[in-house]
C-alpha positions in Angstrom: 0.0 0.0 0.0 1.3 3.4 -1.0 1.3 5.6 2.2 -0.7 8.9 2.0 1.6 11.9 2.8 -1.1 14.0 4.4 -3.2 17.0 3.4 -1.4 20.2 2.2 -2.1 23.7 3.5 -5.1 25.5 2.1 -6.8 22.3 1.0 -9.9 22.6 -1.2 -13.1 20.7 -0.4 -15.6 19.1 -2.8 -19.3 19.3 -2.0 -21.3 16.2 -1.0 -25.0 16.3 -0.1 -25.7 15.9 3.7 -28.0 13.0 2.8 -25.1 11.1 1.5 -23.7 10.7 5.0 -27.0 9.7 6.7 -29.0 7.9 4.0 -26.3 6.3 1.7 -23.0 5.8 3.3 -24.2 3.6 6.2 -25.8 1.2 3.8 -23.3 0.9 0.9 -21.3 -2.2 1.4 -19.8 -2.5 -2.1 -16.5 -0.7 -2.7 -17.1 -0.1 -6.5 -20.5 1.4 -5.7 -19.0 3.6 -3.0 -16.2 4.9 -5.2 -18.6 5.5 -8.2 -21.2 7.2 -6.0 -18.7 9.7 -4.5 -17.1 10.2 -8.0 -20.5 11.0 -9.6 -21.6 13.3 -6.8 -18.4 15.3 -7.1 -18.3 15.4 -10.9 -22.0 16.4 -11.2 -21.5 19.1 -8.5 -18.7 20.6 -10.7 -20.7 20.4 -13.9 -22.1 23.6 -15.5 -25.2 24.1 -17.6 -28.5 22.3 -17.8 -29.1 19.4 -17.5 -26.1 18.0 -15.6 -25.0 14.5 -16.5 -22.0 12.2 -17.0 -21.6 9.9 -20.0 -20.3 6.4 -19.8 -17.4 7.4 -22.0 -16.4 10.1 -19.6 -16.3 7.6 -16.8 -14.2 5.1 -18.8 -11.8 7.9 -19.6 -11.4 9.3 -16.1 -7.9 8.4 -15.0 -8.6 8.8 -11.2 -11.7 6.8 -11.3 -10.4 4.0 -13.5 -7.2 3.6 -11.5 -9.4 3.2 -8.4 -11.9 0.9 -9.9 -9.5 -1.2 -11.9 -11.4 -2.1 -15.1 -14.7 -1.8 -17.0 -16.5 -4.7 -15.4 -16.1 -3.2 -12.0 -17.3 0.2 -13.3 -20.4 -1.5 -14.8 -20.9 -3.4 -11.5 -20.7 -0.3 -9.4 -23.1 1.7 -11.7 -25.7 -1.1 -11.6 -25.7 -1.1 -7.8 -26.0 2.7 -7.6 -28.9 2.7 -10.1 -30.6 -0.1 -8.1 -30.2 1.8 -4.9 -31.8 4.8 -6.5 -28.8 7.2 -6.2 -28.5 7.8 -9.9 -30.6 7.6 -13.0 -29.4 6.1 -16.4 -30.7 7.4 -19.7 -29.9 5.4 -22.8 -30.0 7.3 -26.1 -29.3 6.2 -29.7 -26.8 8.4 -31.5 -25.5 7.7 -35.0 -26.6 4.0 -34.6 -24.8 3.6 -31.3 -26.2 3.5 -27.8 -25.0 6.2 -25.4 -25.5 6.0 -21.7 -26.0 9.2 -19.6 -26.1 9.3 -15.8 -28.0 11.8 -13.8 -28.4 12.4 -10.0 -31.8 11.0 -8.9 -33.5 14.3 -8.2 -37.0 15.6 -9.1 -35.4 18.1 -11.5 -33.2 15.5 -13.2 -36.1 13.0 -13.5 -38.0 15.7 -15.3 -35.1 16.5 -17.5 -34.7 12.9 -18.6 -38.4 12.8 -19.5 -38.1 16.0 -21.5 -35.0 14.6 -23.3 -36.9 11.5 -24.2 -39.8 13.6 -25.6 -37.4 15.6 -27.7 -37.9 18.8 -25.8 -34.2 19.2 -24.9 -31.4 19.0 -27.4 -28.2 17.9 -25.7 -26.0 18.6 -28.7 -22.7 16.8 -29.1 -22.1 14.6 -26.1 -18.7 14.9 -24.2 -16.0 12.6 -25.5 -13.0 11.2 -23.7 -10.4 8.7 -24.7 -10.7 5.5 -22.5 -8.0 5.3 -19.9 -5.8 2.3 -20.2 -3.7 1.0 -17.3 0.0 1.3 -18.4 1.6 -2.0 -19.3 -1.6 -3.9 -18.9 -3.9 -5.4 -21.6 -7.4 -4.1 -21.8 -10.1 -6.1 -20.0 -12.5 -7.9 -22.3 -15.4 -5.9 -20.9 -13.6 -2.6 -21.6 -12.8 -3.8 -25.1 -16.4 -4.6 -25.7 -17.7 -1.2 -24.5 -15.0 0.7 -26.3 -15.5 -1.0 -29.6 -19.1 -2.3 -29.7 -21.3 -0.6 -27.3 -23.5 -1.1 -24.2 -22.9 -4.3 -22.3 -25.9 -6.5 -21.5 -26.1 -9.2 -18.8 -26.3 -11.9 -21.5 -23.3 -10.7 -23.4 -21.4 -10.3 -20.1 -21.8 -14.0 -19.4 -20.5 -14.9 -22.9 -17.5 -12.5 -22.4 -16.7 -14.2 -19.1 -16.7 -17.6 -20.8 -14.4 -16.3 -23.6 -12.0 -14.7 -21.1 -11.7 -18.1 -19.4 -11.2 -20.0 -22.8 -8.9 -17.8 -24.8 -5.6 -15.9 -24.1 -6.0 -12.2 -23.4 -3.7 -11.4 -26.5 -6.0 -13.3 -28.8 -9.1 -11.5 -27.5 -7.5 -8.2 -28.0 -6.4 -9.1 -31.5 -9.8 -10.5 -32.4 -11.4 -7.2 -31.5 -8.9 -5.3 -33.6 -9.5 -7.6 -36.5 -13.3 -7.1 -36.2 -13.0 -3.4 -36.0 -10.7 -3.2 -39.0 -13.3 -5.2 -41.1 -16.1 -3.0 -39.7 -17.8 -6.1 -38.2 -18.5 -4.7 -34.7 -20.5 -7.4 -33.1 -19.6 -10.1 -30.6 -20.6 -13.2 -32.7 -18.1 -12.2 -35.3 -15.3 -11.8 -32.7 -16.3 -15.1 -31.1 -16.1 -16.8 -34.5 -12.5 -15.5 -34.9 -11.5 -16.9 -31.5 -13.2 -20.3 -32.2 -11.4 -20.5 -35.6 -8.0 -19.7 -34.1 -8.7 -22.3 -31.5 -9.5 -25.1 -33.9 -7.2 -24.2 -36.8 -4.4 -22.4 -35.3 -4.1 -18.7 -34.9 -1.8 -18.1 -38.0 -4.2 -19.6 -40.5 -6.8 -17.9 -42.7 -9.3 -15.0 -42.6 -12.6 -14.8 -40.6 -15.5 -16.8 -42.0 -13.3 -18.8 -44.4 -11.8 -22.3 -44.2 -8.1 -21.3 -44.6 -6.6 -24.8 -44.3 -7.6 -26.7 -47.4 -7.4 -30.5 -47.0 -6.2 -32.1 -50.3 -7.6 -35.4 -49.0 -11.1 -34.2 -49.6 -10.7 -34.8 -53.3 -10.1 -38.5 -52.7 -12.8 -39.1 -50.1 -16.0 -38.2 -51.9 -18.3 -40.1 -54.1 -16.1 -39.7 -57.2 -12.8 -40.1 -55.3 -11.9 -43.2 -57.3 -11.9 -41.1 -60.5 -9.3 -38.6 -59.2 -5.7 -39.5 -60.0 -3.4 -39.1 -56.9 -0.1 -37.6 -57.7 2.9 -38.7 -55.7 5.9 -36.4 -55.7 
């Protein structure tokens, strides 16, 4: 553990609602939920304009948060707990064929703002963008790869990703995502097919969706195999 050197003179304070200490803190028993809750409260407090929200991309790109959380799956886990508890609201929008997740504080004003956005009464304009933070020297987690390159993670897909993470090397998974993105085939089934092919044929053979290792014996095994002349070198 890295020791904390102590607080400097003239320290600045971030605002937290009084209800956080009486109605939330005593009941939060999940460390990811606690870190995300505090982070969101501080971030939304510092935001300007109306309505105040944080995008999922902003959270993935926040160095301080992601260093504390560790990876994308923990972020998703903590957010789901905070939503279930009623601390925050999630609003999912479709932008340019891609789903975008926005997080608001669960207040009467923000609930009304979410309803107005869904009715088309509020135009949010361009959403904030941030490059995902990657831990130095570490390969991206499969959940982070999915959210960065494909989109919103669902519980069903999460189970499939866990299975893939157990079955295939991390380097294969990262390369399969890169190959799918380069071919503009941004969906999990395509990536899974790449991994299965590498597992059965060997990673250095062929292109996705194509049998790269042609078996010459197939010409001698069929119905008309006896008509094919075998050449011996």
